[in-house]
PAKERO-149406 format. One line per field, with one value per residue (C-alpha): residue number from 0; residue in one letter; x, y, z. Coordinates in nm, 2 decimals, always signed. Example, Ala and Ser with C-alpha at 12.3 -4.5 7.8 and 13.67 -1.06 7.14 Angstrom:
// residues 2
n <- c(0,1)
res <- c(a,s)
X <- c(+1.23,+1.37)
Y <- c(-0.45,-0.11)
Z <- c(+0.78,+0.71)
// end
This chain:
// residues 150
n <- c(0,1,2,3,4,5,6,7,8,9,10,11,12,13,14,15,16,17,18,19,20,21,22,23,24,25,26,27,28,29,30,31,32,33,34,35,36,37,38,39,40,41,42,43,44,45,46,47,48,49,50,51,52,53,54,55,56,57,58,59,60,61,62,63,64,65,66,67,68,69,70,71,72,73,74,75,76,77,78,79,80,81,82,83,84,85,86,87,88,89,90,91,92,93,94,95,96,97,98,99,100,101,102,103,104,105,106,107,108,109,110,111,112,113,114,115,116,117,118,119,120,121,122,123,124,125,126,127,128,129,130,131,132,133,134,135,136,137,138,139,140,141,142,143,144,145,146,147,148,149)
res <- c(x,x,x,x,x,x,x,x,x,x,x,x,x,x,x,x,x,x,x,x,x,x,x,x,x,x,x,x,x,x,x,x,x,x,x,x,x,x,x,x,x,x,x,x,x,x,x,x,x,x,x,x,x,x,x,x,x,x,x,x,x,x,x,x,x,x,x,x,x,x,x,x,x,x,x,x,x,x,x,x,x,x,x,x,x,x,x,x,x,x,x,x,x,x,x,x,x,x,x,x,x,x,x,x,x,x,x,x,x,x,x,x,x,x,x,x,x,x,x,x,x,x,x,x,x,x,x,x,x,x,x,x,x,x,x,x,x,x,x,x,x,x,x,x,x,x,x,x,x,x)
X <- c(+5.77,+5.58,+5.26,+5.30,+5.36,+5.05,+4.84,+4.97,+4.89,+4.54,+4.48,+4.60,+4.39,+4.09,+4.14,+4.19,+3.86,+3.67,+3.81,+3.72,+3.36,+3.31,+3.42,+3.15,+2.86,+2.53,+2.24,+1.87,+1.79,+1.42,+1.14,+0.89,+0.52,+0.31,-0.04,-0.37,-0.47,-0.19,-0.42,-0.58,-0.24,-0.07,-0.35,-0.32,+0.06,+0.04,-0.28,-0.30,+0.06,+0.19,+0.47,+0.60,+0.63,+0.96,+1.03,+1.04,+1.22,+0.96,+0.67,+0.46,+0.17,+0.26,+0.49,+0.48,+0.79,+0.80,+1.09,+1.11,+1.46,+1.79,+1.84,+1.57,+1.25,+0.92,+0.82,+0.45,+0.42,+0.08,+0.00,-0.10,-0.42,-0.54,-0.51,-0.30,-0.28,+0.03,+0.15,+0.17,+0.54,+0.61,+0.53,+0.66,+0.72,+0.72,+0.80,+0.60,+0.64,+0.31,+0.11,-0.21,-0.19,-0.14,-0.44,-0.66,-0.60,-0.68,-1.01,-1.10,-1.03,-1.21,-0.89,-0.91,-0.60,-0.50,-0.23,+0.02,-0.22,-0.49,-0.71,-0.90,-0.85,-0.59,-0.22,+0.07,+0.30,+0.63,+0.85,+1.09,+0.81,+0.75,+0.39,+0.29,-0.02,-0.08,-0.31,-0.33,-0.29,-0.55,-0.36,-0.34,+0.02,+0.07,+0.19,+0.33,+0.34,+0.54,+0.69,+1.05,+1.30,+1.58)
Y <- c(+1.93,+2.14,+2.09,+1.72,+1.71,+1.92,+1.70,+1.39,+1.54,+1.63,+1.29,+1.11,+1.34,+1.27,+0.90,+0.91,+1.11,+0.86,+0.57,+0.73,+0.80,+0.45,+0.29,+0.48,+0.26,+0.41,+0.34,+0.43,+0.73,+0.79,+0.75,+1.04,+0.99,+1.30,+1.27,+1.46,+1.42,+1.39,+1.27,+0.99,+0.88,+0.89,+0.68,+0.43,+0.38,+0.37,+0.17,-0.05,-0.11,-0.08,+0.16,+0.37,+0.75,+0.92,+1.29,+1.51,+1.85,+2.07,+2.07,+2.24,+2.00,+1.89,+1.60,+1.26,+1.05,+0.68,+0.45,+0.17,+0.03,+0.10,+0.48,+0.46,+0.66,+0.69,+1.06,+1.14,+1.49,+1.66,+1.89,+1.66,+1.79,+1.47,+1.09,+0.95,+0.61,+0.41,+0.09,-0.21,-0.25,+0.08,-0.01,+0.00,-0.33,-0.43,-0.77,-0.92,-1.24,-1.38,-1.27,-1.45,-1.27,-0.93,-1.01,-1.04,-0.67,-0.58,-0.77,-0.61,-0.27,-0.35,-0.30,-0.51,-0.68,-0.89,-1.12,-1.01,-1.13,-0.90,-1.17,-1.01,-1.14,-1.39,-1.44,-1.49,-1.78,-1.71,-2.00,-1.93,-1.99,-1.62,-1.52,-1.17,-0.95,-0.61,-0.32,+0.06,+0.33,+0.62,+0.80,+0.50,+0.41,+0.03,-0.15,-0.51,-0.71,-1.03,-1.27,-1.27,-1.34,-1.13)
Z <- c(-1.12,-0.87,-1.08,-1.09,-0.71,-0.65,-0.87,-0.70,-0.36,-0.47,-0.62,-0.30,-0.08,-0.30,-0.29,+0.09,+0.13,-0.10,+0.10,+0.43,+0.32,+0.17,+0.50,+0.71,+0.82,+0.72,+0.96,+0.95,+1.16,+1.08,+0.84,+0.81,+0.72,+0.62,+0.76,+0.75,+1.12,+1.38,+1.66,+1.45,+1.31,+1.65,+1.80,+1.51,+1.54,+1.92,+1.98,+1.67,+1.58,+1.94,+1.90,+2.19,+2.15,+2.22,+2.30,+1.99,+1.99,+1.82,+2.07,+1.80,+1.79,+1.43,+1.51,+1.69,+1.71,+1.77,+1.85,+1.59,+1.66,+1.81,+1.75,+1.47,+1.47,+1.28,+1.26,+1.20,+1.06,+1.02,+0.73,+0.44,+0.28,+0.11,+0.14,-0.15,-0.31,-0.24,-0.40,-0.16,-0.27,-0.08,+0.28,+0.64,+0.80,+1.16,+1.31,+1.60,+1.79,+1.67,+1.37,+1.49,+1.82,+1.64,+1.41,+1.72,+1.79,+1.43,+1.45,+1.78,+1.63,+1.30,+1.09,+0.77,+0.66,+0.36,+0.23,-0.04,-0.32,-0.18,-0.03,+0.26,+0.61,+0.49,+0.59,+0.35,+0.44,+0.27,+0.15,+0.44,+0.69,+0.78,+0.82,+0.69,+0.66,+0.50,+0.59,+0.55,+0.81,+0.82,+0.54,+0.31,+0.38,+0.36,+0.67,+0.68,+0.99,+1.00,+1.24,+1.09,+1.36,+1.21)
// end
């Protein structure tokens, strides 16, 4: 009887722990991007994308952190030794109020962009009305810019 009682207690405790964990809300904390040249990548994300830097705790000259949402960050970390190819399906996406206005900054800075199909200097108009463009950062990571409202 004691064995059955102990097994029942363990089963109930296990079920309660599983239920507790499944009810926790998971939120994005950060995305990390490994880059070759921290100064170049920091300037790109700050000046081309328009992200604001936030304090980072390491102060070692190898990290730049950007705020990208409520309590969410983009961490740029230096140390990569080579640029690598990335599929366009793997990308970071940022929303802006106006894709045409954002494009003006890309053109001014000579950053080429394309639509989803790969047509240069062209915008994708999704079936839901959202405009989007794609381009690469200095390390070859794909970036999407769109005007989605939510």
